[in-house]
MARRO-443760 format. One record per residue (C-alpha): residue in one letter; x, y, z. Coordinates in steps of 0.25 Angstrom, whole numbers, plus 5000, padded with zeros to 4 digits. Layout:
BEGIN
aXYZ
...
***
This chain:
BEGIN
m479252935441
l478552835450
q477052815449
k476352785462
r475152685463
e474352625474
k474252475474
v473152415483
l473352275488
l472252195495
l472852095504
r471851985507
t472051905520
f471551765523
q470551825533
g469851895522
r470352035525
t470852125514
l471952225516
r472052335507
i473452385505
v473852505497
r475352515492
e476052615484
h476452565470
y477552645462
l477652625447
r478952655440
p479252695425
c480452595425
v480652455431
p481652355427
c481252275415
h482552185415
s482552175400
p483752195392
l482852265382
c482552385391
p482652515383
q482952595396
p484052515404
a484352645411
t483052665417
c482552525418
s483552455427
h483952315424
d484452275438
g484452125440
k484052015429
l483852055414
l483051975404
s483751895394
s484051965380
d483951835372
v482451805374
t481451815363
h480351865372
y480051905387
v479051815394
i478151885405
p477351785413
d475951825418
w475751815433
k474951675432
v476151615424
v477151665434
q476351605446
d476051465439
y477251445430
l478451495437
e479151365436
i479051375421
l479551515421
e480751475429
f481251395417
p482651455413
e482251435398
l481151545400
k481851675398
g481451825397
i480351815408
i479751935414
f479051925427
m478152035430
q477952095444
t476452065443
a476651915441
c477751905452
q476751975462
a475651875458
v476651765461
q476951825474
h475551845479
q474851715473
r475951615473
g476651645486
r478151665490
r478751535485
q478251555471
y478651705472
n480051675477
k480251575465
l479851695456
r480851785463
n481951685462
l481751665447
l481851815445
k483151825452
d483751705446
a484751755435
r484551625427
h483151655424
d482851755413
c481651825420
i481451965427
l480452035435
f479752155429
a479052245440
n477852285431
e477052335442
f478052445445
q478152495430
q477252615427
c476852555413
c476652415418
y475852435431
l474352415429
p473352435440
r472252335442
e470952365436
r469652365444
g469052225444
e470352165437
s470752035443
m472152015448
e472551915438
k472052005426
w472852125432
q474152045433
t474051985419
r473752125414
s474852195421
i475852085416
y475452105402
n475552255403
a476952245409
a477352145397
v476852245387
w477652355394
y478852275395
y478752235380
h478752385376
h479852415386
c480752325379
q480452405366
d479652295360
r480852205358
m480552085366
p479152015365
i478451985378
v477751855381
m476751865392
v476351725397
t475051715404
e474051605409
d472851705406
e472251665393
e471451795393
a472751875394
v473251795382
q472051835374
q472051985379
y473452015378
g474051915368
s474052015356
e473852145363
t475352195363
e476352155351
g477552095357
v476852055370
f476351905369
v475351845379
i475351695379
s474951585388
f475951505396
k475851385387
g476251475376
i477551515383
l477951375384
n477851365369
v478651495367
n479751445377
k480051305375
h481051305386
r481151155387
a480951035378
q479651035370
i478451055379
e477350945376
a476350965387
f475851065397
v475150985407
r474750965422
l475550855429
q474550755435
g475050635443
a476450675445
s476750565456
s477850485462
k477650375451
d478550365439
s477650425429
d476450525428
l475550565417
v475450705413
s474150725404
d474650625393
i476150635396
l476850535405
i477850595415
h478750485419
g479650495431
m479950605442
k481050665433
a480050695421
r479050755431
n480150865434
r479650905448
s478250915444
i477150875454
h475750825452
g474850945447
d475951025441
v475751095427
v476951045419
v477651055406
v477950915400
e478950885389
l478550765381
l479750655380
p480150585367
k479250465364
n480450365367
e480350415381
w478850395383
k478350305394
g477050235397
r476250225410
t476350095418
v475150005417
a475549935430
l474949965444
c475850055451
e475950095466
n475950245469
d477350235474
c478050165463
d478350195449
d478050125435
k479450065435
a479149995448
s478049915442
g478949845432
e477949855421
s478049915407
p477250045405
s476150065395
e476350125381
p477150245381
m476450375382
p476950525381
t477950555392
g478550685396
r479250755407
v478950885414
v479851005410
g479151115417
i478151135428
l477151245424
q476351245437
k476651175450
n475451115458
w476151115472
r475251105483
d475151045497
y475550895498
v475250795509
v476550725512
t477050615522
f478350635529
p479350515529
s479350415540
k480150425553
e481150325547
e481350405534
v481450535542
q482550475551
s483250425539
q483450575534
g483950615548
k483350685560
t483750815555
a483250805541
q482450925536
k482150885522
i481050775522
l480450705509
v478950695512
t478050605503
p476750665497
w475450595499
d475150605484
y476050505477
r476150605465
i476950705473
p478450685475
k479050685489
i479250825495
r480450875503
i480150965515
s480951025526
t480550985540
q481050935553
q479650875557
a479650755548
e479650645559
a478450725566
l477650735553
q477950595547
d476550535552
f475750655546
r475250695532
v475850835530
v475650935519
v476850995512
r476951095501
i478051095489
d478851215489
s479851185478
w480551075469
e481951095466
s482451045453
t483550965459
s482650895469
v481850775468
y480850825478
p480050955480
n480251035492
g479051075501
h478651115515
f477751065526
v476351125527
r475451055537
v475150915543
l473850845539
g473750735548
r474350595552
i474550485541
g473350395541
d472350485549
l471050515542
e471050665543
g472550665539
e472250585526
i471050665523
a471850795524
t472950735515
i471850705504
l471350855505
v472750915504
e473150825493
n471950875485
s472151015489
i470751025496
s470651125507
v469551095518
i469751215527
p468551265534
f467651375528
s468151515533
e467351605542
a467151705530
q466551595521
m465651545533
c465151685535
e464551685521
m463751555525
p462251565528
v461851545542
n460951415545
t460851395560
p459751345570
e459751485575
n459751555561
p459251445551
w459351475536
k458151505528
v457651535514
s457651675512
r456451745506
e457251815495
e457751675490
e456251625491
q455851725481
k457051695472
r456951545472
k455951445468
d455451375480
l455351225479
r455151195494
k453651155492
s453551115478
h454651015476
l455050885483
v456550905484
f457450805490
s458950765490
i459650625488
d461050625493
p461950525500
k461750495515
g462350605524
c462450705513
e462450845519
d462750935506
v461450905499
d461550995486
d460550935477
t459050895478
l458050845468
s456550865466
i455450805456
r454050835455
t452850825445
l452450965439
n451051005436
n451150965421
g451650825425
n453050845422
l454150825432
e455050925438
l456450875442
g457250975451
v458750975456
h458951075467
i460351105471
a460851185483
d460951335480
v462351355485
t462651485478
h461551555486
f462451535498
v463851545491
a464051685484
p465051695473
n466451735478
s466051725492
y467051665502
i466251535502
d466151535487
i467651555486
e467851435496
a466951345488
r467551385475
t468951345481
r468451215486
a467651185474
t467051055479
t466650985492
y467650875495
y467050745498
l468050645504
a467750505509
d467350545523
r467050695522
r466850815514
y467450955513
d466351055509
m466451155498
l465451245506
p465251265521
s464251165527
v463251275530
l463051265515
s463451125511
a462751055522
d461651155525
l461051265517
c461451215504
s461151075507
l459751035502
l459350965515
g457950905517
g456850995523
v457651125522
d457551245513
r458651265503
y459051345491
a459351275479
v459651295464
s458651205456
i458451145442
m457051085439
w456751015426
e455350995421
l455350845416
d454350775407
k453550685416
t453850565407
s455050585399
y455750665410
e456250765399
i456650905403
k455551005400
e456051125408
v457151165418
w457251275429
y458451325436
g458351405449
r458551435463
t457551365473
i457251335487
i457051195491
r456751105503
s457250965501
a456150865506
y457150745507
k458650725509
l458750575504
f459950495503
y460250405491
e459950275497
a458550315502
a458250375489
q458550245482
e457750165492
l456550255489
l456750245474
d456850095476
g455550095483
n456150055497
f455350155506
s455950105519
v457050205518
v456050315521
d456350295536
d457750345533
i457250475526
p457150585537
e456050665530
f455050545531
k455250515546
d454250615552
l453150605541
d451850535544
e451550405535
k450650475525
s451650595522
r452750495522
q452150415512
a451750535503
k453150595504
l453850455501
e453050435489
e453350575484
l454850555487
v454950415480
w454250475468
a455250585467
i456450495468
g455850395458
k455550505448
l456950575450
t457550435447
d456650415434
i457150555429
a458550525433
r458550395425
h457950475413
v459050585414
r460150475415
a459650395403
k459750525394
r461250545399
d461450395397
g461050415383
c462050525381
g463150435387
a463150465402
l464150375409
e463850295422
l465250285428
e465650215440
g466150275453
v466450205466
e466050275479
v466350195492
r465450195504
v465850155518
q465150055527
l465450045542
d465249925552
d464449925565
k465749985572
k465850095562
n467050045556
i467250055540
h466649915536
d466549925521
l466750015508
i465749995498
p465550065484
k464250155484
q463150095477
p462450175466
l460950205468
e459950255457
v459650375465
h461050415464
e460850425449
t459550495451
v460150605459
a461350615450
e460550625437
c459750745443
m461050815446
i461650785433
l460350845426
a460450965434
n461950985432
h461650965417
w460551075416
v461351175424
a462551155415
k461651185403
k461051305410
i462351375414
w463051345401
e461951405393
s461951535402
f463451545403
p464151465391
h465551515395
q465551515410
a464751395415
l465351285424
l465051145418
r465651015420
q466250935408
h466650785407
p467550765395
p467650635388
p468750545393
h469950505384
q469650375377
e471050315381
f470550325396
f469450215392
s470550115388
e470550035401
l469050045402
r468849985388
e469949875390
c469249835403
a467849825397
k468449745386
a468949645396
k467549615399
g467049615385
f466449755385
f466649875376
i466750015381
d466550115370
t467150245376
r466850335363
s465850425371
n465150425384
k463950365378
t464650245372
l465450225386
a464150235394
d463550125385
s464750035385
l464850045401
d463350005402
n463649885393
a464849845400
n464149755411
d464649625416
p463449545421
h464349465430
d465149585436
p464549725438
i465849775443
v466349775428
n465449885424
r465749965436
l467249955434
l467049995419
r466250115423
s467350155433
m468450145423
a467650235413
t467550335425
q469050335427
a469250355412
m468350485412
s468850625412
n468550715424
a467350805423
l467750945425
y467051085427
f467351185416
s466851325411
t466051325399
g466851435393
s468151355393
c467751245383
a466851215372
e465351165374
e465651025368
e466651005380
f465551025390
h465050885389
h465050795401
y465450655396
g465050575408
l463650635410
a463450645395
l462950795396
d463350905388
k463351005399
y463550975414
t463951055427
h463851035442
f462651105449
t462151015459
s463151015470
p463451165474
i463751125488
r464951045485
r465451095471
y465851235468
s465551205453
d464051195456
i464051335463
v464651395451
v463551325442
h462451375452
r462951515450
l462951495435
l461551435435
m461051555443
a461651645434
a461051575422
i459651585428
s459951735431
k460351745416
d459051685411
k458251775420
k459051895414
m459451925428
e460851975433
i461851865436
k462351875450
g463751855452
n464851845442
l465051705435
f466351645433
t467051685419
n467451565411
k468951575415
d468551585430
l467651475429
e468651385421
e469651415432
l468551375443
c468251245436
r469751205436
h469751235451
i468451155453
n468951035445
n470251035453
r469451035466
n468550925461
r469750835458
a470250865472
a468950825477
q468950695469
h470350655473
s470150685488
q468850605488
k469550485481
q470750495491
s469850495503
t469050375499
e470350305496
l470750345510
f469550285517
q469650155508
c471050135514
m470550165528
y469550065526
f470549955523
k471750005530
d471449945544
k471049805538
d471949685536
p471849655521
a472249505525
t471149485534
e470049585532
e468949535524
r468549675519
c469949685512
i469649575502
s468649615491
d468349585477
g469049665466
v468849685451
i470049705442
y469849825432
s471149855427
i472449775423
r473849825425
t475249765423
n475449735437
g474049725443
v472549755442
l471649865446
v470449815455
f469149875459
i468549835472
p467049845471
r466749825486
f467549955490
g467550025477
i469150025477
k470050015465
g471449985466
a472649905460
a472949765463
y474449715460
l474649585453
k476149605455
n476749655468
k478049735470
d478849615472
g478549565458
l477549455463
v476249435455
i474949385460
s474549245459
s473249165462
g473249025469
p472248915469
d471348985478
s471449115470
r472249185481
s473249275476
a474749275480
w476049345475
k477049265467
p478149285457
g477649305443
s477249395432
l476049475427
q475549485413
r474549595409
f473449585398
q472449685394
n471349625403
k472049535412
i473349515420
t473949375423
s474949345435
t475849225433
t476749175444
t478049115441
d477548975445
g476448985434
e475249035442
s474349135434
v473149225438
t472449315428
f471649445432
h470649495422
l469949625421
f468749635430
d469149505437
h468649505452
v469749475462
t469849475477
v470649595482
r471249625496
i471149775499
s472249835508
v472849975511
q474150015506
a474650115517
s475550235513
r476150325523
c476350435513
h475250415504
s473750375505
d473450235508
t472950155496
i472050025494
r472849905490
l472249795482
e472749645482
i472149535473
i472049415483
s471249325473
n470849325459
k469449285462
p468349375466
y468049405481
k466749355487
i466349445498
p465949375510
n464749415519
t464149505507
e462849535514
l463549585527
i464349685518
h463149755513
q462349765526
s463049885531
s462650015526
p463550115519
l464150235528
l464150375523
k465550445521
s465050555531
e464950445542
l466150375538
v467150485542
k466650475556
e466950335557
v468350345551
t468650465559
k468350385572
s469350275568
m470350385564
e470250455577
e470550325585
a471850315577
q472150465580
l471950465595
a473450425597
q473850545589
e473050645598
v474150645609
k475250675599
v474350795593
n474150845607
i475650845609
i475850925596
q474851025601
e475551035614
e476851055607
y476251175599
q475951245612
e477251215618
y478151265606
c477151375602
q476951315588
t475951375579
k474651305579
g473651325568
r474051435558
s475551415555
l476551515550
y476551445537
t475051465536
l475251615539
l476251625528
e475451555518
e474251645521
i475151765519
r475651715506
d474251695501
l473851835504
a473351895490
l473752035487
l472652095478
d473252215470
v472152325467
s472352465460
n471752595465
n470552575457
y470252435460
g469052395469
i468752265475
***
């Protein structure tokens, strides 16, 4: 007898509409189980495949395991696998047609011992979704219920192993039913040792076109050992015998050559392995370049299979089918990998879209964005509808309701901001005043973004997806719309704004904290200062007042009074910041080196110079106030929510990463003690060469490179002793001060508001993230932060190459500069260029086998000879007896040029042309021009790029005419439409389920 049920589906479209579809769902008492142990073979039809009878247990993968680890489940060594209908439908709806077709083909393949069980049509297995239950929990519960029924259906004669990635399911169901075991996926790998002994379960990082890669602490050597894995894949690695271990090269190596090409012996052997399985593929969109016209013609005019070269060196060439190779050979193009056959050296893919011409600024920027999976589409209409209105006709005002809720600081506090020139998203301001009892009150006031961004609103979901504002060398892509980031949430001067404030009462002499207050406020910033102006006021140079807009319309008396008030405030803030910094220094806070390059233009608006940004004391003043606020907020939210607070940890670095730092310091007679952050900080402070300040700067830079990355985490996911921030020497730290550009700060603001409500015994508005959800969010934010760092670095390198690319390195004076050697390799040295903040390799042995030599005038030349590397120096000896030695921290003269690449990004190339330091001519002229801001640079660069693109506009017009002539689809393509259809989510709800 069939049982009739109604199944309600909510079909969500990209336009935001929800379609409610009701379908009849019939349940049967018998569905094929495909098991030879079936007690009712007459009623339970066994059409098609049967499970093997020689297995020790059946394996039932959960829906998440089927989605992410299908490649492992395809191994023929894994037998007795039962795919539940619930898991298969999850793959169909969430992973798309290609993944679903792979699963269908696997089920049809007679060589694989696996079957499909239609659990959602079996009367005893079907479970309706409960009210409020998430789709994921319902899917796991349904699969477990079906596993229990299947075990009893086989008369308890065959154990069932359910494999899941849900640790809560392991705890909940693991011991609930005898004979049905629920274990994690790592556990099933131990149950089924289907290959050689598995030694590691790791994420492949750096799978490149070079001959060796490092996976965690295991070296993967060669393409064959990588076994069709790509950078970012989660792989299983088999450790090779010790006699097959290899070492990493200690030679400089080009991106397009391997270790063998260097002709140098590798370092000491280290654990070496090979990939034996891919647990999760990281396939994404890749930017590629088509082969040149000559290469295409060599394949024949009718060739359809074309090998394209990815922009990323770590990705192998991809084979795609196209007849437009010649038309696309001058463009950067996006392709997507579809498959990788076991018999092929290269993966197969398909064309997605064109980014732009090779060498064009916008095309190269688009390449950087795609390679870092950064989406910069405009904010949607639904998201913008949630934004407040602020127009000349309808200006935004502080509401009376908020005036009653918030502390009003507009008349009682001198609030001002200090930011870079041209800054639009001002998310932090400062205040300092003397209280009636003589003590001081220090205030940090942060834009109240959460007032305008409601939890789970359209704009909140978009901000969570972006996670951060992406700052490139010439532009930025905001996390929030400009009406918030540059207007209502920007703490501009002279306008009312909502803020979240922290105010400390400090002892008037010792600056010790007496009391702290947290809460929502209303502020009006009196001054919008830039760093250089604040520094001039701090130094007593009051001529800069003419550049501060707030002073222009004041009479002399008022001007003098306000100036004295502002100068006192900046000076007092600096004194407090020095005190706070001294306390952190006493605990081991590190002062590390980072190079930020600024750009100068000449009178004709051409790029004139690249100079490293000079640090100012006012930078540290603002930074210390922000660090103090972040630290106190971290303590507050952790005390209120010890298991679900978002903090930021900086784990101690591995000691072996400091080996090069210690050796370099030893070459100058310094000892670097790396046992703790305190000893490291003291050692770096003492490692000063009075004759060469660059030495300390390089040592600090090397210490920075040895550090681990700071990461966001949920306090419920690790022990309290792991909360420590190594670099800042603080026990608890978070990010609170930049909610305009970081989603982590928005989460922290909500936690702080909830903590304040909790202290007042008020109801907490909005649901906070659970530990598990917060842990997943932190992983996403950390991933997006890495993408932001990589994109910023790559865009800076792009502009550095643009600066030098159009200059003749043989005649251009600016291409010759002083460099400092900071690392010795077997075939060259690593050099730092202080003038431009550039680091790079300088070869002492070229590809022809010639070595560098130095003549009587110290000018370098290439001659036959050999190199001999020592710990702190390298000697080049020619066959005619000439010898030159380069030591660590030697100053040399370097020629800078650009190594152009058609398929990859251009790179800076350094060549030592003299073993003597370079003396900069006309030093006074170099420092006369004022630095240009990045926001202004993009306009000048765009002008020069537009001139180069004028010749291409005619071709673009022709292409547009061809679109009209041949009626080609312009804009939304059929491919885009199909992708949207594939991504439509079906939400299954039962009769009693409410949205």
